[in-house]
TORSEBA-789542 format. One record per residue (C-alpha): chain; residue number from 1; x, y, z. Coordinates in pm, 1 decimal. Example, Ala and Ser with C-alpha at 12.3 -4.5 7.8 and 13.67 -1.06 7.14 Angstrom:
<rs>
- A;1;1230.0;-450.0;780.0
- A;2;1367.0;-106.0;714.0
</rs>
This chain:
<rs>
- A;1;557.4;1199.8;-674.8
- A;2;641.7;881.2;-853.9
- A;3;773.6;648.1;-589.4
- A;4;851.0;361.6;-825.7
- A;5;1068.9;579.1;-1045.8
- A;6;1235.5;738.2;-747.7
- A;7;1308.1;400.3;-599.4
- A;8;1472.4;280.6;-917.3
- A;9;1678.5;595.1;-947.6
- A;10;1797.7;532.5;-593.8
- A;11;1907.5;189.2;-700.7
- A;12;2149.4;367.5;-931.3
- A;13;2276.9;579.0;-646.0
- A;14;2335.7;274.0;-433.4
- A;15;2526.4;111.8;-718.2
- A;16;2731.7;425.3;-754.1
- A;17;2880.4;377.7;-408.7
- A;18;3041.1;51.5;-514.1
- A;19;3385.1;116.2;-660.9
- A;20;3556.9;-218.8;-603.5
- A;21;3491.5;-464.3;-883.6
- A;22;3503.3;-824.9;-774.3
- A;23;3406.9;-1139.4;-958.4
- A;24;3043.2;-1198.5;-877.3
- A;25;2850.4;-1519.9;-852.6
- A;26;2510.1;-1435.0;-995.9
- A;27;2226.5;-1656.2;-880.4
- A;28;2026.8;-1809.9;-1161.0
- A;29;2259.1;-1711.4;-1447.0
- A;30;2389.0;-2056.3;-1531.4
- A;31;2278.1;-2183.3;-1868.4
- A;32;2097.3;-1866.0;-1971.0
- A;33;2300.8;-1571.7;-1850.6
- A;34;2486.3;-1338.6;-2081.1
- A;35;2836.6;-1459.4;-1999.0
- A;36;2755.9;-1816.7;-2095.5
- A;37;2671.0;-1726.0;-2456.4
- A;38;2900.7;-1700.1;-2752.1
- A;39;2956.5;-1360.3;-2908.3
- A;40;2936.5;-1309.5;-3280.8
- A;41;2573.9;-1369.3;-3372.5
- A;42;2512.3;-1716.4;-3232.0
- A;43;2177.1;-1864.9;-3326.6
- A;44;2111.0;-1900.6;-2952.7
- A;45;2182.0;-1539.1;-2862.2
- A;46;2070.2;-1455.7;-2510.2
- A;47;2093.0;-1129.7;-2318.3
- A;48;2075.9;-1079.9;-1943.6
- A;49;1885.8;-789.7;-1788.3
- A;50;1913.3;-648.3;-1437.0
- A;51;1615.5;-421.9;-1375.5
- A;52;1670.8;-363.0;-1004.3
- A;53;1537.5;-688.1;-860.0
- A;54;1710.0;-791.8;-537.2
- A;55;1636.1;-1094.3;-325.5
- A;56;1358.6;-1340.2;-406.4
- A;57;1149.5;-1282.9;-718.6
- A;58;774.0;-1334.6;-679.7
- A;59;607.5;-1484.1;-985.9
- A;60;338.6;-1256.7;-1128.8
- A;61;267.6;-1203.7;-1499.6
- A;62;-78.4;-1055.4;-1450.9
- A;63;-88.2;-741.0;-1670.4
- A;64;-362.8;-591.8;-1451.2
- A;65;-157.5;-622.4;-1132.0
- A;66;40.5;-334.0;-982.6
- A;67;303.5;-587.8;-870.1
- A;68;344.6;-766.8;-1202.2
- A;69;700.4;-843.1;-1305.1
- A;70;831.2;-558.9;-1519.5
- A;71;851.1;-730.4;-1864.7
- A;72;484.1;-828.4;-1834.8
- A;73;398.0;-489.3;-1986.9
- A;74;553.2;-450.1;-2329.8
- A;75;758.4;-767.5;-2362.0
- A;76;481.3;-1026.4;-2304.5
- A;77;161.8;-820.2;-2333.2
- A;78;128.5;-523.6;-2567.6
- A;79;-87.7;-209.9;-2572.5
- A;80;-269.7;-75.1;-2875.4
- A;81;-14.2;201.5;-2931.8
- A;82;325.9;287.5;-2786.4
- A;83;407.8;637.5;-2656.0
- A;84;781.0;711.2;-2669.1
- A;85;884.5;906.3;-2359.0
- A;86;1232.2;965.0;-2504.5
- A;87;1119.6;1182.0;-2795.3
- A;88;835.6;1400.8;-2918.4
- A;89;656.8;1193.9;-3180.8
- A;90;307.6;1055.7;-3248.6
- A;91;212.6;725.0;-3084.2
- A;92;340.2;417.5;-3267.1
- A;93;76.7;161.5;-3378.0
- A;94;113.5;-181.1;-3216.8
- A;95;-202.5;-389.7;-3176.2
- A;96;-406.1;-111.5;-3336.3
- A;97;-353.4;73.0;-3662.8
- A;98;-565.2;387.7;-3612.9
- A;99;-809.8;560.4;-3380.9
- A;100;-1062.8;842.1;-3404.1
- A;101;-1264.5;1041.0;-3150.9
- A;102;-1613.0;1172.6;-3205.1
- A;103;-1659.5;1548.3;-3181.3
- A;104;-1750.6;1569.7;-2811.8
- A;105;-1487.1;1323.0;-2688.5
- A;106;-1731.3;1060.9;-2564.2
- A;107;-1661.3;788.8;-2818.9
- A;108;-1328.7;644.5;-2934.6
- A;109;-1323.2;416.3;-3239.4
- A;110;-1015.3;193.7;-3274.7
- A;111;-913.1;-11.9;-3576.3
- A;112;-708.7;-313.9;-3469.0
- A;113;-422.5;-478.4;-3654.3
- A;114;-502.4;-777.7;-3874.8
- A;115;-293.8;-1095.0;-3883.9
- A;116;-187.9;-1090.6;-3518.0
- A;117;-181.3;-1417.7;-3324.5
- A;118;-165.9;-1489.0;-2954.5
- A;119;140.4;-1685.0;-2848.6
- A;120;-77.6;-2001.0;-2826.8
- A;121;-176.4;-1965.7;-3194.6
- A;122;-528.1;-1827.7;-3147.6
- A;123;-617.2;-1520.2;-3358.9
- A;124;-620.0;-1175.4;-3199.0
- A;125;-933.5;-971.2;-3277.9
- A;126;-1119.0;-659.9;-3167.4
- A;127;-1318.9;-885.3;-2935.1
- A;128;-1007.9;-924.3;-2718.1
- A;129;-975.4;-547.4;-2694.4
- A;130;-1340.3;-501.0;-2600.2
- A;131;-1316.1;-780.8;-2343.6
- A;132;-1006.0;-623.7;-2182.5
- A;133;-1160.7;-280.4;-2136.7
- A;134;-1494.0;-416.2;-2018.5
- A;135;-1315.3;-631.6;-1761.8
- A;136;-1135.3;-323.6;-1630.8
- A;137;-1452.9;-116.4;-1629.0
- A;138;-1642.8;-384.6;-1437.7
- A;139;-1365.5;-453.4;-1184.5
- A;140;-1278.0;-143.8;-977.4
- A;141;-965.1;-308.3;-833.6
- A;142;-817.8;-331.1;-1184.7
- A;143;-912.4;22.7;-1284.3
- A;144;-596.2;212.4;-1193.9
- A;145;-641.6;483.7;-1459.8
- A;146;-996.1;594.8;-1379.9
- A;147;-1141.2;445.1;-1697.4
- A;148;-1515.2;506.5;-1727.2
- A;149;-1604.2;343.4;-2056.6
- A;150;-1775.2;42.0;-2204.5
- A;151;-1640.7;-128.2;-2515.1
- A;152;-1805.4;-303.7;-2807.3
- A;153;-1643.0;-487.3;-3098.6
- A;154;-1850.7;-396.3;-3401.8
- A;155;-1650.9;-636.2;-3621.8
- A;156;-1323.9;-831.4;-3603.5
- A;157;-1108.6;-520.9;-3648.5
- A;158;-1316.7;-241.8;-3494.8
- A;159;-1383.4;-165.1;-3130.3
- A;160;-1576.7;135.4;-2998.3
- A;161;-1524.6;272.4;-2647.2
- A;162;-1810.3;484.0;-2512.1
- A;163;-1732.4;717.3;-2221.0
- A;164;-1969.2;878.3;-1972.8
- A;165;-1825.1;1227.0;-2038.8
- A;166;-1569.5;1414.5;-2245.9
- A;167;-1259.0;1194.7;-2218.3
- A;168;-1004.4;1322.5;-2470.6
- A;169;-734.5;1318.5;-2203.3
- A;170;-792.7;948.6;-2133.6
- A;171;-639.7;877.5;-2472.8
- A;172;-282.1;777.0;-2374.9
- A;173;-403.9;565.5;-2082.4
- A;174;-646.5;377.6;-2305.5
- A;175;-423.5;342.0;-2608.9
- A;176;-78.8;320.9;-2454.8
- A;177;-106.2;201.9;-2097.0
- A;178;-325.2;-106.7;-2106.9
- A;179;-198.3;-452.4;-2193.9
- A;180;-456.8;-637.6;-2402.7
- A;181;-539.9;-990.7;-2285.3
- A;182;-688.7;-1288.1;-2475.8
- A;183;-1057.6;-1332.5;-2409.7
- A;184;-1036.3;-1708.9;-2464.2
- A;185;-801.6;-1734.2;-2163.1
- A;186;-918.1;-1461.6;-1927.7
- A;187;-1291.2;-1526.0;-1952.0
- A;188;-1225.6;-1837.8;-1743.5
- A;189;-996.3;-1672.8;-1484.9
- A;190;-1172.2;-1703.7;-1151.0
- A;191;-1015.9;-1395.5;-990.6
- A;192;-837.0;-1150.9;-1223.1
- A;193;-725.5;-949.9;-919.3
- A;194;-517.3;-1223.2;-753.4
- A;195;-430.6;-1430.4;-1062.2
- A;196;-48.5;-1456.4;-1107.4
- A;197;-81.1;-1583.7;-1466.7
- A;198;213.5;-1822.2;-1446.2
- A;199;182.5;-1933.2;-1810.2
- A;200;98.8;-1603.5;-1982.8
- A;201;-40.4;-1596.1;-2335.3
- A;202;35.8;-1262.0;-2498.4
- A;203;106.0;-1098.3;-2832.9
- A;204;447.9;-958.7;-2736.9
- A;205;785.0;-1051.2;-2886.6
- A;206;872.1;-1292.2;-2602.1
- A;207;699.9;-1552.1;-2386.8
- A;208;791.6;-1716.9;-2057.5
- A;209;1011.6;-2025.5;-2082.1
- A;210;1125.5;-2082.0;-1725.2
- A;211;1082.7;-1922.7;-1382.6
- A;212;1272.1;-1948.5;-1054.6
- A;213;1286.3;-1726.7;-748.4
- A;214;1631.9;-1603.0;-858.6
- A;215;1575.0;-1544.7;-1230.6
- A;216;1332.7;-1605.9;-1511.3
- A;217;1387.4;-1677.8;-1877.0
- A;218;1187.0;-1548.2;-2172.6
- A;219;1211.7;-1700.1;-2518.1
- A;220;1134.4;-1564.7;-2861.4
- A;221;767.4;-1572.1;-2962.7
- A;222;785.7;-1737.7;-3304.6
- A;223;430.7;-1618.8;-3381.3
- A;224;511.3;-1250.9;-3327.9
- A;225;329.7;-1030.8;-3577.1
- A;226;620.2;-805.4;-3680.2
- A;227;819.7;-984.0;-3948.6
- A;228;1180.5;-1062.4;-3863.8
- A;229;1146.7;-967.2;-3498.5
- A;230;1272.6;-1036.1;-3244.0
- A;231;1620.0;-1128.9;-3364.7
- A;232;1750.8;-1260.9;-3033.3
- A;233;1629.9;-1588.1;-2888.3
- A;234;1625.1;-1547.4;-2513.7
- A;235;1616.5;-1281.2;-2243.0
- A;236;1702.3;-1361.8;-1882.6
- A;237;1597.6;-1129.9;-1600.4
- A;238;1804.7;-1177.9;-1286.8
- A;239;1798.9;-1082.4;-921.7
- A;240;2115.8;-980.3;-737.6
- A;241;2180.5;-1011.5;-367.5
- A;242;2231.6;-635.3;-343.8
- A;243;2194.2;-341.3;-577.8
- A;244;2564.3;-264.6;-531.8
- A;245;2644.6;-585.1;-719.4
- A;246;2505.4;-438.9;-1042.4
- A;247;2819.5;-243.2;-1127.7
- A;248;3044.0;-542.9;-1082.9
- A;249;2806.2;-762.6;-1281.5
- A;250;2817.7;-524.2;-1575.9
- A;251;3195.8;-498.0;-1570.6
- A;252;3232.6;-875.2;-1534.1
- A;253;3024.0;-928.3;-1847.4
- A;254;2742.7;-1099.7;-1656.5
- A;255;2480.1;-835.3;-1739.3
- A;256;2399.8;-692.9;-2081.7
- A;257;2150.3;-423.1;-1985.0
- A;258;2104.3;-222.1;-1665.2
- A;259;2021.2;130.8;-1551.3
- A;260;2248.6;278.6;-1285.4
- A;261;2445.7;593.3;-1215.2
- A;262;2813.8;498.2;-1232.4
- A;263;3081.0;739.7;-1108.3
- A;264;3359.9;779.2;-1361.8
- A;265;3140.2;639.1;-1637.4
- A;266;3343.5;787.1;-1922.3
- A;267;3661.4;621.3;-1793.5
- A;268;3478.7;292.1;-1739.1
- A;269;3369.4;298.2;-2103.0
- A;270;3717.1;390.1;-2220.6
- A;271;3854.0;84.5;-2040.7
- A;272;3581.6;-153.5;-2165.1
- A;273;3529.3;-158.5;-2540.5
- A;274;3214.7;-371.6;-2515.3
- A;275;3027.1;-122.5;-2296.8
- A;276;2813.3;168.4;-2411.9
- A;277;2552.3;391.3;-2249.6
- A;278;2263.1;624.4;-2318.6
- A;279;2152.6;919.9;-2108.6
- A;280;1786.6;1017.1;-2144.5
- A;281;1711.9;1273.9;-1870.5
- A;282;1338.7;1277.9;-1807.0
- A;283;1273.9;1335.0;-1435.1
- A;284;1287.3;1695.0;-1312.4
- A;285;1452.7;1705.2;-969.1
- A;286;1268.2;1979.2;-783.2
- A;287;1220.9;2145.1;-448.0
- A;288;860.5;2073.3;-348.0
- A;289;719.7;2342.2;-120.6
- A;290;422.7;2325.8;114.1
- A;291;298.1;2646.3;-41.4
- A;292;-60.4;2708.0;66.8
- A;293;-111.6;2878.8;401.7
- A;294;-489.8;2856.9;360.7
- A;295;-464.0;2477.0;355.7
- A;296;-246.0;2465.3;666.1
- A;297;110.6;2504.6;538.0
- A;298;333.9;2689.9;781.3
- A;299;663.3;2869.6;728.2
- A;300;833.5;3134.5;511.9
- A;301;798.4;2914.0;201.3
- A;302;428.3;3003.9;185.5
- A;303;545.0;3344.4;55.8
- A;304;586.1;3329.1;-326.2
- A;305;872.8;3579.6;-296.1
- A;306;1071.6;3329.9;-89.9
- A;307;1012.2;3060.1;-349.1
- A;308;1120.3;3297.8;-627.3
- A;309;1433.9;3386.7;-434.0
- A;310;1523.8;3019.0;-397.7
- A;311;1463.9;2968.1;-771.0
- A;312;1696.0;3256.6;-859.3
- A;313;1949.2;3197.7;-582.3
- A;314;2072.5;2844.8;-662.7
- A;315;2362.3;2774.7;-898.9
- A;316;2247.0;2479.7;-1107.3
- A;317;2572.6;2441.7;-1296.2
- A;318;2752.8;2386.7;-968.1
- A;319;2479.3;2156.1;-839.9
- A;320;2507.3;1939.7;-1152.0
- A;321;2883.2;1911.1;-1106.1
- A;322;2853.5;1825.5;-737.2
- A;323;2545.7;1601.5;-732.4
- A;324;2451.8;1518.9;-1092.2
- A;325;2787.4;1392.8;-1211.0
- A;326;2765.8;1641.7;-1497.2
- A;327;2500.0;1429.2;-1666.5
- A;328;2190.3;1625.9;-1564.7
- A;329;1991.3;1813.1;-1827.7
- A;330;1852.0;2165.4;-1814.8
- A;331;1505.4;2202.3;-1665.6
- A;332;1231.7;2455.1;-1740.7
- A;333;1036.3;2664.6;-1489.2
- A;334;726.6;2541.0;-1672.4
- A;335;816.6;2180.1;-1577.0
- A;336;804.8;2091.0;-1946.4
- A;337;1118.8;1908.9;-2063.5
- A;338;1282.4;2176.7;-2281.3
- A;339;1496.9;1943.2;-2491.0
- A;340;1207.2;1714.5;-2581.0
- A;341;894.2;1929.0;-2560.5
- A;342;991.4;2292.3;-2614.6
- A;343;701.2;2338.3;-2857.6
- A;344;464.1;2326.6;-2559.5
- A;345;631.0;2625.1;-2391.7
- A;346;438.4;2941.6;-2475.8
- A;347;694.0;3205.2;-2372.2
- A;348;1051.1;3138.8;-2496.1
- A;349;1179.9;3326.3;-2190.8
- A;350;1053.8;3035.3;-1980.6
- A;351;1223.2;2763.2;-2181.1
- A;352;1514.7;2702.8;-1943.3
- A;353;1605.4;2758.9;-1581.4
- A;354;1906.0;2988.2;-1519.1
- A;355;2237.1;2802.6;-1511.2
- A;356;2391.8;3021.3;-1243.9
- A;357;2267.7;3205.7;-937.4
- A;358;2136.5;3559.6;-963.9
- A;359;2217.7;3656.1;-606.4
- A;360;2137.9;4024.4;-646.2
- A;361;1808.9;3946.9;-819.0
- A;362;1710.2;3705.2;-543.4
- A;363;1799.5;3958.1;-273.4
- A;364;1588.2;4223.7;-443.8
- A;365;1286.8;3991.4;-460.7
- A;366;1311.0;3938.3;-85.1
- A;367;1369.2;4305.4;-7.8
- A;368;1067.5;4407.3;-216.0
- A;369;858.6;4156.2;-21.0
- A;370;968.8;4300.1;314.8
- A;371;1232.3;4046.0;413.6
- A;372;1516.5;4246.5;573.7
- A;373;1866.7;4126.2;642.4
- A;374;1939.7;4030.3;1004.0
- A;375;2262.0;4072.4;1198.4
- A;376;2381.9;3725.2;1093.2
- A;377;2290.2;3776.2;727.3
- A;378;1970.4;3570.0;745.4
- A;379;1661.0;3770.0;657.0
- A;380;1352.5;3813.3;869.8
- A;381;1006.2;3959.4;842.5
- A;382;754.4;4043.8;1113.4
- A;383;969.1;3860.1;1365.4
- A;384;993.6;3544.5;1150.3
- A;385;1341.3;3425.4;1055.0
- A;386;1388.7;3308.9;695.2
- A;387;1493.4;2961.8;807.5
- A;388;1356.1;2656.7;625.8
- A;389;1371.9;2282.7;680.2
- A;390;1425.0;2062.5;375.8
- A;391;1367.0;1687.3;391.2
- A;392;1511.4;1399.6;195.8
- A;393;1559.1;1027.9;246.6
- A;394;1854.3;881.2;432.3
- A;395;2086.2;728.9;171.8
- A;396;1968.7;941.9;-120.3
- A;397;2322.6;1063.1;-173.3
- A;398;2262.4;1294.4;-470.3
- A;399;1977.1;1474.4;-293.1
- A;400;2182.7;1500.6;25.3
- A;401;2461.3;1657.6;-181.1
- A;402;2208.8;1897.3;-335.2
- A;403;2088.3;2002.7;9.3
- A;404;2439.8;2062.8;137.8
- A;405;2534.8;2271.4;-165.3
- A;406;2209.5;2470.3;-173.0
- A;407;2246.7;2546.8;197.7
- A;408;2571.2;2725.7;120.0
- A;409;2443.0;2895.3;-195.4
- A;410;2126.7;3033.5;-36.3
- A;411;2308.1;3187.3;260.9
- A;412;2435.7;3445.4;12.5
- A;413;2072.9;3538.2;-50.4
- A;414;1983.7;3549.4;318.7
- A;415;1803.4;3214.2;340.8
- A;416;1896.2;2951.7;597.7
- A;417;1837.2;2596.7;478.8
- A;418;1828.3;2318.5;738.1
- A;419;1850.6;1972.3;573.4
- A;420;1719.4;1662.0;748.0
- A;421;1741.9;1298.5;637.7
- A;422;1456.8;1064.8;735.3
- A;423;1338.4;714.8;649.7
- A;424;1168.7;660.6;316.1
- A;425;832.7;575.1;471.9
- A;426;842.4;884.6;691.5
- A;427;939.0;1100.1;395.9
- A;428;653.3;968.2;178.9
- A;429;404.5;1019.3;459.9
- A;430;523.7;1373.9;532.5
- A;431;507.5;1464.4;164.1
- A;432;154.5;1334.7;122.8
- A;433;5.7;1490.3;436.8
- A;434;197.1;1819.5;407.5
- A;435;416.2;1782.9;715.2
- A;436;714.5;1960.3;561.6
- A;437;831.1;2303.3;449.1
- A;438;1058.8;2196.8;164.3
- A;439;1141.6;1850.8;32.4
- A;440;1332.1;1711.8;-265.1
- A;441;1148.9;1493.8;-516.0
- A;442;1131.0;1440.3;-891.3
- A;443;852.6;1527.1;-1132.5
- A;444;808.9;1190.6;-1302.2
- A;445;698.5;1051.5;-1635.7
- A;446;334.3;1079.1;-1738.2
- A;447;115.5;883.5;-1985.9
- A;448;227.0;1103.9;-2274.3
- A;449;446.0;1408.4;-2339.1
- A;450;145.7;1643.1;-2339.3
- A;451;199.7;1880.0;-2039.8
- A;452;-162.7;1836.2;-1934.9
- A;453;-80.4;1526.7;-1734.1
- A;454;186.1;1698.1;-1523.6
- A;455;-21.0;2012.6;-1477.7
- A;456;-332.0;1815.6;-1383.5
- A;457;-142.8;1601.5;-1133.3
- A;458;63.8;1866.4;-955.5
- A;459;-132.8;2191.7;-991.5
- A;460;-504.0;2109.5;-998.2
- A;461;-676.7;2225.0;-678.9
- A;462;-900.9;1918.2;-698.8
- A;463;-597.4;1695.3;-652.3
- A;464;-489.0;1827.4;-315.2
- A;465;-607.5;1828.1;45.1
- A;466;-557.3;2030.1;365.6
- A;467;-240.8;1960.7;562.7
- A;468;-292.6;1643.6;765.3
- A;469;-488.4;1467.8;489.8
- A;470;-318.6;1265.2;217.3
- A;471;-283.3;1422.8;-126.2
- A;472;-222.8;1072.6;-265.5
- A;473;102.0;1160.7;-443.9
- A;474;-66.6;1430.3;-648.3
- A;475;-66.8;1804.2;-568.6
- A;476;149.2;1765.6;-257.7
- A;477;243.6;2135.3;-265.1
- A;478;-120.2;2214.6;-179.7
- A;479;-117.2;2468.6;-464.5
- A;480;-453.7;2623.6;-545.7
- A;481;-512.8;2870.7;-826.2
- A;482;-855.3;2921.3;-993.7
- A;483;-689.8;3051.4;-1310.6
- A;484;-491.9;2729.3;-1345.2
- A;485;-797.8;2517.2;-1268.5
- A;486;-1000.6;2694.9;-1536.2
- A;487;-726.9;2655.2;-1797.0
- A;488;-698.9;2283.7;-1717.4
- A;489;-1074.5;2244.9;-1764.6
- A;490;-1055.0;2403.1;-2111.2
- A;491;-751.4;2194.3;-2208.4
- A;492;-915.3;1865.5;-2112.5
- A;493;-1229.6;1947.4;-2311.7
- A;494;-1053.0;1939.2;-2648.1
- A;495;-794.7;1745.3;-2847.0
- A;496;-700.8;2057.8;-3044.2
- A;497;-334.1;2107.5;-2955.2
- A;498;-341.9;2474.8;-3052.0
- A;499;-616.1;2539.7;-2796.8
- A;500;-434.0;2330.7;-2539.9
- A;501;-108.7;2520.6;-2590.8
- A;502;-292.7;2849.1;-2541.3
- A;503;-426.5;2721.5;-2208.8
- A;504;-85.3;2589.1;-2105.9
- A;505;53.9;2936.1;-2169.5
- A;506;-192.2;3068.7;-1909.8
- A;507;-89.8;2795.8;-1665.4
- A;508;280.2;2856.0;-1724.9
- A;509;251.8;3226.9;-1653.1
- A;510;91.3;3147.0;-1317.3
- A;511;323.7;2867.6;-1204.7
- A;512;643.4;3041.9;-1314.2
- A;513;539.5;3334.2;-1094.5
- A;514;417.0;3128.4;-798.6
- A;515;679.9;2848.4;-815.5
- A;516;518.1;2590.5;-580.5
- A;517;757.7;2335.2;-731.1
- A;518;1107.2;2480.8;-784.2
- A;519;1292.5;2296.3;-1062.7
- A;520;1664.3;2227.9;-1017.6
- A;521;1763.8;2018.0;-1317.5
- A;522;1649.5;1718.8;-1520.0
- A;523;1817.5;1430.9;-1345.0
- A;524;2038.7;1202.7;-1548.3
- A;525;1885.9;872.4;-1656.0
- A;526;2181.8;653.0;-1738.4
- A;527;2147.0;308.6;-1892.5
- A;528;2440.8;85.2;-1974.8
- A;529;2474.4;-192.2;-2235.2
- A;530;2715.6;-472.1;-2314.6
- A;531;2750.2;-488.8;-2692.4
- A;532;2944.8;-816.9;-2700.1
- A;533;2635.5;-1032.2;-2754.3
- A;534;2380.9;-786.8;-2893.1
- A;535;2384.4;-452.0;-3072.6
- A;536;2122.1;-202.0;-3179.3
- A;537;2062.5;-60.6;-2832.4
- A;538;1935.0;299.0;-2807.0
- A;539;2210.6;559.4;-2828.7
- A;540;2247.5;922.8;-2731.4
- A;541;2214.9;1005.0;-3102.1
- A;542;1916.2;775.6;-3155.2
- A;543;1712.7;731.5;-2834.7
- A;544;1445.5;536.9;-3018.5
- A;545;1296.3;430.5;-2682.7
- A;546;1337.2;522.4;-2318.0
- A;547;1596.0;257.3;-2246.5
- A;548;1569.2;241.8;-1866.4
- A;549;1536.6;-123.8;-1767.7
- A;550;1243.0;-43.0;-1538.1
- A;551;1035.8;132.3;-1807.4
- A;552;720.1;-58.0;-1896.1
- A;553;629.4;-86.7;-2267.0
- A;554;964.5;51.4;-2388.5
- A;555;1140.6;-271.7;-2288.6
- A;556;947.6;-457.4;-2554.1
- A;557;1049.2;-202.1;-2817.3
- A;558;1417.1;-232.6;-2724.6
- A;559;1427.1;-612.0;-2701.0
- A;560;1259.9;-665.4;-3037.0
- A;561;1497.3;-421.3;-3209.2
- A;562;1835.7;-539.7;-3083.7
- A;563;2020.1;-794.8;-3296.9
- A;564;2293.6;-1052.2;-3234.3
- A;565;2644.0;-906.2;-3246.4
- A;566;2839.1;-1002.6;-3554.5
</rs>
């Protein structure tokens, strides 16, 4: 589970309920907001971003903090490399130019970029990189990625990380998910855990100019290392009183960049020539099942045949029309994104989920497993009725629509689905401790597009617990399969992609059969732009970054590539 992504997606659903468009008074927009700027390439071009913040904004630009303000990572502080979640491509060099592992995966040598300056004018060197990783290694509260390495700068442009064991699969976390900090500043920080870093010194394309509890303003970093970038001068991040206000703010020209699901989007764009959008589906909406009877799961869903019947018995084309607005992408039973990462799918037959229901096929699966049709059409076996509860969160309107539609579809198969809506906190708790039969959740983004990270998180037996104990947002299905565990162990021991793909083929054969997580579709990820003040935003034809306003690292890529409108 990825609660932060889910929460942001829900923001879009809340915005989607707002159809009346009124003139909005946006707190903190005066003097720096989008609507106050001239179009046509003004030298003082400013764009306004709404990334989901509502209410009071708490100042925090600490790149080590889990509650840091979103542009801290990517816009103010940069990683060594950038991993593009919107496409399948090698990592892009940022503060580093190259890297190389030793043969057994215990040492990573990184060559850093020359000529980079911190925003206060001090030179960036490999010493800053070594300091950053050593600080993380020595401070458990900062070590959110499980880093177990020490770092040494062997000269001004070379840093060597030494790990305690084979660590090939730490690569994207080390290279792409760690903002590098200046040693000359942070060596004197008394408590890096609680520090809010109100005057951050970074290498990113922007730096903080002004902060209030309603909005904060970033200005161009004139010392930025990439020539000619950024082309815009200021970026204002705003808070709105409610998420519903986002739609009206966009249509009123008060916001230039936001990520929300908007009903009737095509018509909205047709009526507003300055608006555009990009859809980069990346989160696989799935039915999570408490699948493992040996670990305490109870109910018909512990039978793989029932899970297969659900997989075959739902009509995804209809579900997309009813709940996805027609914007959802096709999922894969392997949980690999087929449009982006099809090369990782070993068997072409497993590339995509079926678009429509195979009712007869689903019925046969149940019949072969001993589930017989009852007098009311619902199947039963050994006195157990094929009746299943499915949980979602109150207010998650797309998931509620999915439940309602699937309840009707699966009756044709002989499965009774009983949806319940509960509070978010209750839902999270039930998911983690296994107090559910079925629940709806999304398979979220991982450090890189390599399937290892999804398979390790959701299928590794080591990442789950018995029902009643928290699985910590990892293998919440309680799935356990020694064949999968063994294949994961081989995959993590090498950086040879051919060997990894062979092991993923083994994993895919097992999980497609067992189906502990039943994919529905790849949920839409809609982001809208106002092109009156700035152009060069990602497009459906050129998704050069994952444009969602909540996406760390990618924000910096987008903001340094847009240009003033002419």
